[in-house]
NUVO-632449 format. One record per atom (N, C-alpha, C): x, y, z negated; residue in one letter. Coordinates in steps of 0.001 Angstrom, whole numbers, padded with zeros to 6 digits, always signed. Layout:
XYZa...
***
This chain:
+000827-001149+000009x-000034-000123-000102x+000700+001303-000014x+000499+002367+001023x+001328+003172+000832x+000757+004424+000157x+001521+005198-000678x+001417+006113-001714x+001702+007692-001544x+000825+008407-001195x+001182+009755-000948x+001001+010322-002283x+001958+011308-002614x+001593+011953-004150x+001462+013774-003229x+000423+014001-003872x+000067+015875-003680x+000403+016352-004483x+001100+017530-004093x+001469+018351-005590x+001124+020078-005261x+000060+020570-006047x-000135+022015-005338x+000859+022893-006781x+001138+023861-005658x+002474+024612-007035x+002321+025918-006636x+002494+026847-007535x+002815+028428-007266x+003665+028921-008289x+004750+029147-007919x+005810+030156-008806x+005887+029454-010419x+006567+028252-009773x+006952+027357-011061x+008048+026561-010570x+008763+026757-009722x+010040+025881-009169x+011034+025251-010180x+011182+025274-011450x+011822+024796-012302x+010855+023526-013247x+009709+023593-012975x+008543+022780-013379x+008302+021914-011914x+008577+022219-010820x+008501+021536-009578x+009474+020486-009612x+010897+021329-009935x+011957+020201-009748x+011936+018830-010954x+011222+019306-012188x+011227+018057-013100x+009901+017131-012499x+009052+017572-011806x+008209+017139-011135x+008594+015693-010033x+009706+016586-009209x+010088+016075-008092x+011073+014675-008412x+011892+014866-009404x+012807+014003-010297x+012269+013369-010652x+010800+013516-011130x+010171+012370-012035x+010027+011146-010687x+009679+011838-009468x+008811+010983-008272x+010270+010203-007664x+011278+010809-008257x+012583+009741-007406x+012541+008631-008834x+012323+008371-009680x+012399+007667-010634x+011413+006498-010374x+010460+006273-009571x+009435+005710-009455x+009578+004222-009342x+009319+003219-010079x+009344+002004-009536x+009112+001299-007802x+007691+001877-007709x+007508+001790-006414x+007371+003269-006126x+008394+003423-004994x+008884+004947-004163x+007544+005465-003424x+007264+006893-003229x+006398+007046-002663x+006451+007244-001132x+005384+006770-000419x+005289+006637+001130x+005522+008224+001381x+004946+009347+000601x+005051+010566+001129x+004950+011468-000342x+005322+012766-000021x+005115+013766-000773x+004876+014819-000312x+003707+015403-000683x+003103+016699-000154x+003503+017858-001317x+003982+019084-000885x+003788+019776-001768x+003203+021053-001219x+002121+021576-001566x+001619+022841-001038x+001805+024025-001717x+002199+024711-001009x+002760+026487-001439x+001878+027571-001069x+001910+028466-001911x+001358+029915-001363x+002683+030460-000616x+002057+031218+000554x+002870+031513+001626x+003744+032939+000905x+003012+033659-000280x+003770+034699-000815x+004585+034070-002190x+004876+033028-002282x+005801+032280-003547x+006892+032256-003066x+007665+033472-002679x+009316+033259-002207x+009982+032501-003360x+009899+032383-004610x+010464+031771-005547x+010354+030440-005051x+009270+029768-004703x+009266+028188-004960x+009670+027983-003209x+009355+028780-002014x+010125+028398-000711x+011648+028212-001029x+012293+029321-001690x+013811+029343-001689x+014147+028473-002264x+013604+027586-003235x+013827+026438-004165x+014064+025063-003065x+012540+025206-002339x+012471+024207-001708x+013486+023881-000405x+013891+025002+000041x+014929+025208+001272x+016492+024503+000438x+016569+024595-000844x+017967+024474-001348x+017756+022798-002200x+016928+022201-002300x+016311+021015-002587x+017249+020068-001853x+018165+019389-002703x+019239+018604-001912x+018991+017134-001645x+017758+016653-002352x+017561+015535-002594x+016878+014822-001084x+017611+014284-000177x+017252+013786+001082x+016358+012495+000972x+016290+011775-000065x+015646+010553+000037x+014426+010349-000148x+013683+011839-000740x+012504+011805-001366x+011756+012267+000260x+010517+011621+000422x+010032+012038+001833x+008927+013318+001642x+009747+014193+001340x+008761+015355+001461x+008178+016228+002319x+007169+016400+002280x+006662+017456+003312x+005813+018774+002799x+006058+019970+003166x+005538+021153+002786x+004195+021505+003709x+003420+022277+002809x+002161+022592+003330x+001950+024174+003062x+002002+025044+003940x+001724+026425+003592x+000109+026596+003768x-000165+027450+002532x-001587+028111+002278x-001685+029222+002097x-002232+030071+002623x-002471+031514+002519x-003934+032050+001631x-004338+031111+000925x-005587+031618+000107x-005291+031133-001251x-005492+031752-002072x-005173+031524-003633x-006164+030278-004265x-005885+029707-005452x-006805+028803-005837x-006021+027380-005638x-006505+026641-006486x-006222+024951-006429x-007046+024068-005186x-008194+024828-005181x-009168+023810-004000x-008421+024157-002604x-008368+025765-002363x-007775+025827-001068x-006250+024839-001003x-005555+024801-002107x-003828+024089-002110x-004542+022787-001588x-005410+022226-002629x-005394+020740-002067x-006123+020384-001241x-007284+021009-000465x-008024+020936+000618x-006854+020778+001806x-005948+021859+002218x-004915+021855+002622x-003779+020869+002804x-003807+020296+001517x-002263+019090+001546x-003355+017844+001854x-004547+017757+001742x-005366+016457+002213x-005367+016165+003671x-005181+017605+004308x-005098+017286+005885x-003812+016820+006119x-002782+016778+005135x-001683+016088+005883x-001311+014562+005310x-002390+014152+004386x-002094+012847+004067x-002127+011728+005106x-000934+011104+004834x-000971+009907+005883x-000997+008337+005245x-000969+008643+003876x-000945+007366+003076x-002502+006482+002790x-002317+005226+002196x-003329+004784+001840x-003963+005239+000960x-003538+005597-000207x-003664+006641-001427x-003219+007467-001675x-003949+008632-001965x-003254+010007-002651x-003372+010530-003711x-002135+010487-004867x-002361+010686-005965x-001574+012012-006403x-002675+012782-007120x-002645+014182-007503x-001920+014603-008699x-001554+015145-008824x-000874+015749-010097x-000370+017246-010003x+000331+017991-011286x+000198+019052-011294x+002076+019317-011218x+002180+020522-011173x+003564+020877-010689x+004401+020634-012187x+003907+020966-013169x+004003+021010-014595x+003896+019885-015259x+003936+018941-014616x+003738+017341-014919x+004829+016470-014420x+004959+015482-015177x+006079+014583-014575x+005726+012920-014735x+005288+012282-013624x+004443+011154-013690x+005994+009946-014173x+005343+009009-015241x+006275+007708-015622x+006689+007064-014944x+007890+006214-014886x+008412+005377-013652x+007349+004837-013080x+006468+004195-013825x+005488+003153-013303x+004126+003605-012817x+004253+004920-012618x+002743+005496-012228x+002383+005008-010846x+003073+005017-010177x+002363+004683-008713x+002216+002937-008505x+003198+002337-009152x+003021+001008-008850x+001701+000646-009811x+001297+001326-010792x+000057+000985-011837x-001085+001367-010798x-000792+002666-010281x-002027+003304-009535x-002424+002165-008255x-001365+001761-007471x-001286+000720-006540x-001950-000709-007050x-001547-001212-008247x-002218-002331-008462x-003710-002392-008675x-004206-001280-009426x-005649-001093-009090x-006469-001001-007871x-005892-000333-007167x-006507-000381-005929x-006722-001587-005290x-005502-001993-005199x-005022-003636-004771x-005989-004675-005093x-006764-004734-006619x-007492-005334-007514x-008578-005259-006994x-009093-004093-006572x-010745-004351-005773x-010835-002802-005278x-011800-003538-004117x-011652-002637-003112x-013065-001807-003202x-013750-001681-004101x-014311-000755-004978x-014239+000330-005289x-012921+000179-005739x-012360+001183-006618x-012095+002635-005629x-012480+003687-005813x-012145+004879-005021x-011377+005881-005369x-010892+005776-007019x-010716+006891-008009x-009497+006122-008886x-008488+006493-009335x-008061+005800-010571x-007320+007012-011400x-007444+007050-012729x-006715+008463-013091x-006572+007622-014459x-005108+008588-015383x-005039+007899-016437x-004413+009248-017379x-003739+008860-018410x-003555+009794-019383x-002456+010501-019154x-002702+012213-019634x-001783+013259-019437x-001173+013645-020780x-000236+013065-021348x+000497+013186-022600x+001197+014888-022833x+000250+015293-023448x+000736+016732-023434x+001885+017221-024713x+002842+017844-023860x+003946+018469-024578x+003262+019644-025082x+003488+019997-026158x+003438+021666-026546x+004781+021951-027270x+005652+022519-026788x+006811+022679-026830x+007450+021530-027447x+008114+021350-028939x+009002+019795-029036x+007973+018916-029519x+006823+019170-029719x+005909+018393-030013x+005071+017675-029032x+004659+016369-028989x+004081+015698-028291x+002691+015212-029208x+001909+015671-028202x-000089+015479-028895x-000064+014063-028757x-000243+013254-029960x-000275+011952-029559x-001497+010978-030363x-002462+012418-030612x-003682+011977-031115x-004414+010899-030064x-005148+010263-030289x-005891+008922-029567x-007545+009186-029569x-008359+008590-028659x-009836+008580-028422x-010138+007482-027322x-011278+006763-027670x-011740+005860-026897x-012438+006276-025970x-013225+007603-026158x-014489+007958-025066x-013527+008851-024046x-013449+008738-022832x-012734+009462-022256x-013654+009355-020713x-013806+010766-020313x-013986+010624-018819x-015583+010598-018676x-016540+010751-019731x-017809+010498-019664x-019238+011663-019469x-020036+011632-018624x-021059+012541-018153x-022173+011786-019140x-022718+012612-020163x-023972+012240-021015x-024892+012564-019936x-026399+011706-020570x-027456+011874-019578x-028038+013103-019789x-027837+014080-020393x-028365+015341-020844x-027220+016410-020072x-026383+015654-019768x-025360+016819-019031x-024535+017229-019670x-024039+016925-020914x-022662+016875-021773x-021307+016013-020879x-020428+016642-020891x-019311+016272-020127x-018231+016019-021138x-017736+014393-021385x-016834+014501-022420x-015527+014240-021518x-014290+014893-021961x-013291+014922-021490x-011823+013875-022036x-011328+014285-022617x-010464+013802-023608x-009461+012688-022772x-009185+012923-021680x-007838+012449-020405x-006711+012185-021602x-006344+013593-022150x-005151+013339-022486x-004958+012778-023761x-006254+011925-024277x-006284+011237-026121x-006665+009917-025197x-006647+009403-023959x-007169+007943-024025x-006353+006847-024574x-007228+005834-025212x-006121+004720-025462x-007224+003072-025065x-006393+002284-025304x-007346+001100-024857x-006995+000573-023476x-008068-000089-022727x-008028-001115-021723x-008443-000230-020642x-008371-000153-019259x-008756+000231-018337x-010263-000037-018294x-011144+001285-017955x-012571+001131-018080x-012936+002222-017027x-014442+002033-016753x-015124+002820-015562x-015261+003937-016309x-015002+005260-015530x-015664+006502-016133x-016295+007259-014799x-016559+008308-015271x-017127+009648-014356x-016665+010415-013949x-015617+010852-015091x-014764+012044-014434x-013739+011700-014481x-012401+012148-013406x-011165+012491-013934x-010596+013526-013921x-009526+013776-014086x-008604+015010-014487x-007913+015254-013410x-007595+016508-012884x-007118+016715-011930x-005176+016759-012159x-004524+016650-013339x-003562+016223-013337x-002944+015119-013027x-003766+014057-012960x-003540+012828-012862x-004911+011956-012483x-004686+012259-011155x-006182+011558-010269x-005413+010851-009050x-005958+009574-008574x-005640+009059-007160x-007025+008731-006541x-006508+008560-005177x-008018+008302-004542x-007494+007416-003606x-008476+006529-003140x-008401+005828-001879x-008742+006439-000456x-008044+006680+000582x-007867+007616+001263x-009259+007520+002304x-009229+006065+002417x-010534+005682+003186x-011900+006246+002415x-012270+006060+001066x-012911+006740+000291x-013179+008136+000288x-012285+008854+000548x-012604+010355+000600x-012449+010957+001952x-012218+010316+002891x-012875+010563+004304x-013786+011224+004377x-013375+012826+005143x-014598+013684+004983x-014903+014331+004064x-014412+013973+002592x-014634+014664+001240x-013540+015658+001033x-014158+016806+000642x-013469+017865+000402x-013455+018693-001012x-012557+019125-001747x-013200+020033-002802x-013833+021056-002343x-014780+021197-003348x-015886+022253-003292x-015301+023640-003489x-015490+024505-002457x-014656+025727-002180x-015581+026985-002745x-016869+026502-003325x-017457+027513-004114x-017018+027479-005792x-015926+026843-006098x-015485+026992-007436x-015120+027988-007640x-015305+028907-008545x-014465+030144-008867x-013331+030116-009591x-012606+031098-009452x-011191+031083-010070x-010545+031241-008858x-008951+032316-009568x-008021+032645-008660x-006849+031716-008785x-006755+030755-009688x-005931+029651-009527x-006392+028534-010000x-006737+028345-011303x-006812+026942-011843x-008466+026392-011284x-009495+027476-011015x-010876+026738-010779x-011412+025769-011666x-011720+025542-012918x-011752+024756-013716x-012856+023787-013283x-012769+022377-013335x-014183+021722-013065x-013742+021397-012010x-013151+021492-011196x-013075+021444-009646x-013063+019792-009180x-011955+019227-010332x-011970+017782-010084x-013403+017023-010416x-014119+017886-011494x-015582+017138-011952x-016693+017118-010356x-016615+017898-009816x-017336+017808-008589x-016903+016887-007688x-015777+016726-007518x-014910+015727-006258x-015389+014260-006867x-015166+014093-007965x-015106+012716-008769x-016560+012026-008961x-017723+013367-009104x-018891+013043-009381x-019711+012614-007674x-018935+013038-006749x-019354+012941-005347x-019194+011669-005018x-018053+011273-005288x-017571+009913-005087x-018365+008866-005933x-018706+009145-006826x-019744+008109-007850x-020923+007788-007372x-021510+009136-006788x-022625+009250-006144x-023085+008157-004884x-021410+007985-004175x-021420+007509-002682x-021015+005907-003022x-020957+005645-004461x-021102+004201-004863x-019452+003867-005420x-018602+004480-005353x-017075+003956-005712x-017097+004222-007023x-016030+003020-007398x-015558+003203-009178x-014512+003887-009390x-014743+004650-010301x-013549+005657-010930x-013218+004928-012229x-011771+004345-011934x-011362+003958-013352x-010293+004573-013625x-010184+004927-015280x-009528+005369-016298x-008641+004541-017008x-007404+004624-016873x-006101+003648-017524x-005085+004539-018017x-005208+004278-019338x-004194+005467-020510x-002731+004681-020146x-002356+003517-018962x-001041+003454-018807x-000802+004019-017775x-001791+004369-017062x-001150+005535-015673x-000958+006425-016015x+000762+007044-016570x+000742+008027-017393x+001633+009332-016700x+001202+010434-017110x+002248+011244-016814x+002368+012535-018155x+003297+012670-018361x+003979+014082-019193x+003486+015137-018801x+002771+016126-019678x+002316+017146-019365x+002994+018231-019851x+003618+019268-019012x+004478+020534-020139x+003743+021597-019649x+002394+022047-020123x+001557+022825-019864x+002202+024694-019692x+002278+024844-018428x+002880+025776-017793x+002270+027271-017895x+003061+028425-018009x+002231+029717-017341x+001384+029460-016137x+000032+030320-016307x-000745+030172-015385x-000495+031978-014875x-000624+032005-013519x-000569+033557-012732x-001931+033929-012491x-002771+033665-012976x-004331+034096-013180x-004944+034335-014270x-006193+035043-014135x-006799+035378-015291x-007046+034220-016328x-007295+032920-016201x-007648+031704-016867x-006136+031678-017878x-005680+031981-019017x-004557+031952-019869x-004582+030987-020948x-005508+029748-020823x-005709+028684-021478x-006081+029344-022866x-005689+029465-023688x-005718+029560-025077x-005941+031011-025403x-006313+032143-024825x-006806+033142-025032x-008282+033706-023841x-008963+034373-024564x-009981+034513-024495x-010145+035585-022912x-010757+035489-022153x-010692+036361-020907x-012340+036004-020187x-013161+037311-020028x-014429+037138-019920x-014696+036725-018665x-013355+037240-017339x-014165+036524-016034x-013477+035005-016035x-012466+034682-016994x-012362+033214-016485x-013492+032420-017631x-013745+033148-018566x-014677+032049-018944x-015984+032006-018293x-016490+033083-017270x-017529+033065-016921x-017492+032019-015614x-016481+032110-015337x-016021+031010-013876x-016174+029786-014330x-015558+029331-015312x-015902+027897-015928x-017013+027549-016084x-017915+028300-016843x-018916+027855-016800x-020070+028132-015801x-019893+029040-015097x-020575+028858-013707x-020044+027614-012844x-018856+027221-012889x-018337+025847-012134x-019108+024463-012676x-018848+024880-014030x-019876+023678-014567x-021024+023353-014516x-021994+024613-014504x-023332+024777-014687x-023495+024238-012657x-023110+024530-012012x-023103+024302-010339x-022977+022810-010150x-021943+022226-010371x-021845+020642-010389x-022517+019972-011117x-023148+020430-012078x-023986+019444-012950x-025324+019918-012327x-025654+020605-012118x-027248+020910-011686x-027144+020166-010127x-026036+020173-009223x-026046+019571-008347x-025918+017869-008248x-025625+017288-009338x-025371+016039-009498x-026610+015281-010453x-027356+016243-011262x-027915+015350-011864x-029574+015351-011201x-030242+014333-011696x-031654+014265-011199x-032563+015210-011367x-033645+015590-010767x-034245+016694-011380x-034626+016666-012618x-035282+015779-013259x-035625+015845-014818x-034617+015873-015909x-033388+015448-015364x-032111+015545-016371x-031416+016806-015914x-031748+017617-014934x-031235+019090-015128x-032005+019875-016170x-033264+019812-016149x-034323+020267-016920x-033421+020311-018416x-033494+018975-019097x-032831+018536-020081x-031023+019049-020455x-030883+019337-018886x-029408+019972-019173x-029473+021246-019625x-030301+022158-018722x-030587+023292-019175x-030701+023707-020216x-031887+023138-021061x-032291+023403-022356x-031067+023143-023164x-030527+022100-023037x-029212+021793-023956x-028274+022607-023975x-027899+023163-022454x-026538+024167-022466x-027063+025436-023102x-028859+025725-023150x-028930+027248-023616x-028879+027114-024910x-029700+025983-025409x-029827+026115-026973x-028584+025833-027858x-027468+024624-027282x-026437+024076-027949x-025059+024493-027383x-025015+023976-026104x-023700+023713-025506x-022530+023308-026251x-021297+023871-025841x-020247+023266-026221x-019135+024227-026692x-018041+024180-027190x-016935+025152-027491x-016466+025801-026419x-016877+025349-025038x-016352+026138-024025x-017085+026447-023234x-018769+026402-023515x-019818+026635-022624x-021011+026800-023678x-020768+028086-024585x-021722+028343-025528x-023014+028419-025405x-023682+027765-026118x-024956+027801-026214x-025492+028606-027707x-026468+028940-028043x-027137+029353-029264x-026408+028975-030360x-026817+027634-030462x-025820+026652-031868x-024834+026898-032006x-023835+026690-030663x-022386+027053-030781x-021944+028702-031084x-022874+029311-031170x-022541+030701-031087x-022776+030822-032565x-023524+030479-033288x-024150+030304-034912x-022747+029703-035631x-022318+028788-034897x-021270+027991-035462x-020181+028879-035329x-019622+029587-034265x-018488+029925-034317x-018510+031636-034919x-019828+032213-035349x-020031+033287-035908x-019193+033819-037060x-019058+032888-037831x-018419+033323-039475x-017049+033509-039029x-016421+032601-037870x-014838+032753-038114x-014554+033477-037288x-015238+033749-035982x-014749+034484-034926x-015147+036029-034505x-016545+035957-035338x-017330+037192-035373x-017629+037931-033900x-016940+039005-033484x-017583+039729-032400x-016982+038693-031053x-015866+037906-031096x-015203+036976-030171x-016409+036340-029908x-016920+035556-030963x-017792+034657-030781x-019324+035222-029709x-019488+036199-030218x-020641+036952-029340x-020215+037126-027800x-018722+037434-027746x-018250+037676-026375x-018492+036406-025463x-017969+035257-026380x-017823+034216-025774x-019697+033766-025449x-020323+033927-026050x-021512+033434-025969x-022144+034391-024821x-021991+035445-024660x-022584+036352-023669x-021712+035896-022036x-020832+035632-022402x-020071+035267-020978x-020515+033894-020513x-020941+032947-021654x-021543+031866-021003x-022870+032008-020375x-023771+032746-021197x-025314+032986-020299x-024902+033503-019443x-024075+034465-018763x-023960+034848-017579x-023098+033921-016661x-022183+033117-016809x-021805+031913-016010x-022745+030957-015937x-023824+030539-016849x-025054+029847-016606x-025898+030524-015554x-026170+031596-015794x-027004+032204-014462x-026460+032259-013374x-025225+032435-013412x-024837+032702-012016x-024544+031391-011369x-024317+030349-011882x-024303+028794-011560x-025538+028677-010976x-026570+028820-012014x-028014+028684-011334x-028031+029243-010228x-027897+030492-009938x-028450+031235-008531x-027409+030632-007430x-026204+029816-007735x-025590+029390-006793x-025973+028022-006215x-026840+027869-007318x-027341+026300-007017x-028738+026637-006133x-029694+027445-006543x-030724+027792-005837x-030588+028224-004490x-029331+029389-004375x-029453+029834-003074x-027874+029866-002688x-027976+028215-002015x-026558+027869-001533x-026172+028713-000309x
***
């Protein structure tokens, strides 16, 4: 089985170097490595020109539009392998990554996607907590991620995570990442739209904690700065989540989702109950998050009813 690796990158050449070095150490060498680079990213272009490792089957793709969705869609057009494994430039796949991915796809022709754990490094600390429930979409629309905490045996899931997800190219023929996802960089929940579409088409999504990458979350060069509140980034996140779930859930479950989202929500997409929970600790900030969540829900609804 020929494995293509697809890496979108932007202004992080040292992180990209670590990622490429990890691919050189694979027990099953990649058939093709595609790096997608913005046209304005001079630092990365210079790095790639000076990159001396000639044994890596490296292709570069130029993209003129910002955001991970445009980068991945451009990269998909260049894929030549039987599978495509997507990771971030700030991640380093472990040596048996591609070997384990290939084994899953070979074992069952109904498997369309394979994901695994991303071991998060926070400075000198490795986040080693664990959780058994990973990548699940509950009936009323709550999404449980926890891909960075997964443990146990391989199992079917609903959603994979962008830093560590692979697909059978025959399964995704004609499928592309949703360009309606908002954001100028990270475009949170883009992978949820993609994997749920594959599930609807009848393909299995497998999560195996042993299919692992080390993840070193690096600086983002957009409005989404991970651990700090930004109104635009928050609205975009909730918009994306709302749009994806409204289009995936059947009509009756959409009603329950909207009721739950408005009344309860999550810590990332606040409903009324979550606002009350955060209010004593965060005060005004909790109110800002709640209002941004309401706006995101409304805009996601509007995008759904007015495609």
